MIDOSE-1310 file (N, C-alpha, C; in nm, 2 decimals, decimal comma, always signed):
residues 74
mkae	+0,39/-0,59/+0,39/+0,41/-0,48/+0,30/+0,34/-0,35/+0,35; +0,37/-0,25/+0,29/+0,32/-0,12/+0,33/+0,18/-0,09/+0,27; +0,10/-0,04/+0,35/-0,04/-0,01/+0,30/-0,04/+0,10/+0,19; +0,07/+0,18/+0,19/+0,08/+0,29/+0,09/+0,09/+0,24/-0,06
ilte	+0,13/+0,11/-0,07/+0,15/+0,05/-0,20/+0,01/+0,04/-0,27; -0,09/+0,01/-0,19/-0,23/+0,00/-0,25/-0,30/+0,14/-0,24; -0,36/+0,18/-0,35/-0,44/+0,30/-0,35/-0,59/+0,26/-0,35; -0,67/+0,35/-0,33/-0,82/+0,33/-0,32/-0,87/+0,25/-0,45
gdna	-0,93/+0,14/-0,43/-0,99/+0,06/-0,54/-0,90/-0,05/-0,59; -0,77/-0,05/-0,54/-0,68/-0,16/-0,58/-0,71/-0,29/-0,52; -0,69/-0,40/-0,59/-0,71/-0,53/-0,54/-0,58/-0,60/-0,52; -0,57/-0,69/-0,42/-0,45/-0,76/-0,38/-0,49/-0,90/-0,34
kita	-0,39/-0,99/-0,35/-0,41/-1,13/-0,31/-0,31/-1,15/-0,19; -0,36/-1,20/-0,08/-0,28/-1,23/+0,04/-0,19/-1,35/+0,00; -0,06/-1,34/+0,02/+0,03/-1,45/-0,01/+0,09/-1,51/+0,12; +0,09/-1,43/+0,23/+0,14/-1,49/+0,35/+0,10/-1,40/+0,47
ings	+0,09/-1,46/+0,59/+0,06/-1,38/+0,71/+0,17/-1,41/+0,81; +0,24/-1,30/+0,84/+0,36/-1,31/+0,93/+0,31/-1,27/+1,07; +0,38/-1,32/+1,17/+0,35/-1,28/+1,31/+0,32/-1,40/+1,40; +0,27/-1,37/+1,52/+0,25/-1,48/+1,62/+0,12/-1,55/+1,58
eeik	+0,10/-1,66/+1,65/-0,02/-1,74/+1,63/-0,14/-1,66/+1,66; -0,13/-1,58/+1,76/-0,25/-1,49/+1,80/-0,29/-1,40/+1,68; -0,19/-1,34/+1,62/-0,22/-1,25/+1,50/-0,29/-1,34/+1,39; -0,23/-1,45/+1,36/-0,28/-1,54/+1,25/-0,43/-1,58/+1,28
nyfl	-0,46/-1,61/+1,41/-0,59/-1,65/+1,45/-0,69/-1,53/+1,44; -0,64/-1,41/+1,47/-0,72/-1,29/+1,46/-0,76/-1,27/+1,31; -0,66/-1,28/+1,22/-0,69/-1,26/+1,08/-0,79/-1,37/+1,03; -0,77/-1,49/+1,07/-0,85/-1,60/+1,02/-0,99/-1,58/+1,07
angi	-1,01/-1,53/+1,20/-1,15/-1,51/+1,25/-1,22/-1,40/+1,17; -1,14/-1,31/+1,11/-1,20/-1,20/+1,03/-1,20/-1,23/+0,88; -1,17/-1,36/+0,85/-1,19/-1,40/+0,71/-1,07/-1,38/+0,62; -0,95/-1,34/+0,68/-0,83/-1,32/+0,60/-0,74/-1,44/+0,62
atgt	-0,72/-1,50/+0,50/-0,63/-1,62/+0,50/-0,55/-1,61/+0,37; -0,45/-1,70/+0,36/-0,37/-1,70/+0,24/-0,46/-1,73/+0,12; -0,45/-1,65/+0,01/-0,53/-1,66/-0,11/-0,65/-1,57/-0,11; -0,68/-1,50/+0,00/-0,79/-1,41/+0,00/-0,77/-1,29/-0,08
iitk	-0,87/-1,25/-0,16/-0,86/-1,12/-0,24/-0,92/-1,01/-0,16; -0,84/-0,90/-0,15/-0,89/-0,78/-0,08/-0,90/-0,66/-0,17; -0,98/-0,57/-0,14/-0,99/-0,44/-0,21/-0,98/-0,33/-0,11; -0,88/-0,24/-0,14/-0,86/-0,13/-0,04/-0,97/-0,02/-0,07
nysp	-1,04/+0,02/+0,03/-1,13/+0,13/+0,03/-1,07/+0,26/+0,07; -1,15/+0,37/+0,07/-1,09/+0,50/+0,12/-1,05/+0,49/+0,26; -0,93/+0,53/+0,29/-0,88/+0,53/+0,43/-0,81/+0,67/+0,45; -0,87/+0,75/+0,54/-0,80/+0,88/+0,57/-0,67/+0,85/+0,64
kyag	-0,57/+0,92/+0,61/-0,44/+0,90/+0,66/-0,43/+0,93/+0,81; -0,51/+1,03/+0,86/-0,50/+1,06/+1,00/-0,57/+0,96/+1,09; -0,65/+0,87/+1,04/-0,72/+0,77/+1,12/-0,63/+0,66/+1,17; -0,53/+0,62/+1,10/-0,45/+0,51/+1,14/-0,51/+0,37/+1,11
linl	-0,62/+0,37/+1,03/-0,69/+0,25/+0,99/-0,68/+0,23/+0,84; -0,68/+0,10/+0,80/-0,69/+0,06/+0,66/-0,83/+0,00/+0,64; -0,91/+0,05/+0,55/-1,04/+0,00/+0,53/-1,04/-0,09/+0,41; -1,09/-0,22/+0,42/-1,08/-0,32/+0,32/-1,22/-0,38/+0,30
tlng	-1,23/-0,44/+0,18/-1,35/-0,52/+0,15/-1,29/-0,66/+0,11; -1,35/-0,76/+0,18/-1,31/-0,90/+0,14/-1,43/-0,99/+0,15; -1,46/-1,07/+0,05/-1,57/-1,16/+0,05/-1,70/-1,08/+0,07; -1,72/-0,96/+0,02/-1,84/-0,89/+0,04/-1,85/-0,82/+0,18
kmls	-1,75/-0,83/+0,26/-1,76/-0,77/+0,40/-1,66/-0,66/+0,41; -1,70/-0,55/+0,47/-1,60/-0,44/+0,50/-1,54/-0,46/+0,63; -1,41/-0,43/+0,64/-1,33/-0,45/+0,76/-1,23/-0,34/+0,77; -1,20/-0,29/+0,89/-1,10/-0,19/+0,92/-0,99/-0,26/+1,00
lrkk	-0,86/-0,24/+0,96/-0,75/-0,29/+1,03/-0,66/-0,18/+1,07; -0,59/-0,19/+1,19/-0,49/-0,09/+1,22/-0,37/-0,11/+1,13; -0,30/+0,00/+1,10/-0,19/-0,01/+1,01/-0,08/-0,11/+1,05; -0,05/-0,11/+1,18/+0,05/-0,20/+1,23/+0,01/-0,35/+1,22
dfeh	-0,12/-0,38/+1,22/-0,17/-0,52/+1,20/-0,16/-0,55/+1,05; -0,20/-0,45/+0,97/-0,20/-0,47/+0,82/-0,06/-0,50/+0,77; +0,05/-0,45/+0,84/+0,18/-0,48/+0,80/+0,23/-0,62/+0,82; +0,15/-0,70/+0,89/+0,18/-0,85/+0,90/+0,14/-0,92/+0,78
lefi	+0,07/-0,86/+0,69/+0,02/-0,93/+0,57/+0,12/-0,91/+0,45; +0,15/-1,01/+0,38/+0,22/-1,00/+0,25/+0,12/-1,02/+0,14; +0,13/-0,94/+0,04/+0,03/-0,95/-0,07/+0,10/-0,91/-0,20; +0,03/-0,95/-0,31/+0,07/-0,91/-0,44/-0,05/-0,83/-0,50
ki	-0,02/-0,72/-0,57/-0,12/-0,64/-0,63/-0,17/-0,71/-0,76; -0,30/-0,71/-0,77/-0,35/-0,78/-0,90/-0,44/-0,68/-0,97
């Protein structure tokens, strides 16, 4: 899904991770798995990064990596 769907402070639940096994392992190593609740933090548009909080940890993902995630807004 597109990062623009989430605005600053929105919560979402990860429903699926699409992509290669390498991408899935990358997300898993960073604590992102199916069922994980994420909160989008402030992310300047020019940076090309999406800033998230998950399980009390702040994380930045590239937009193209973030698009491998399917989520529902909660």
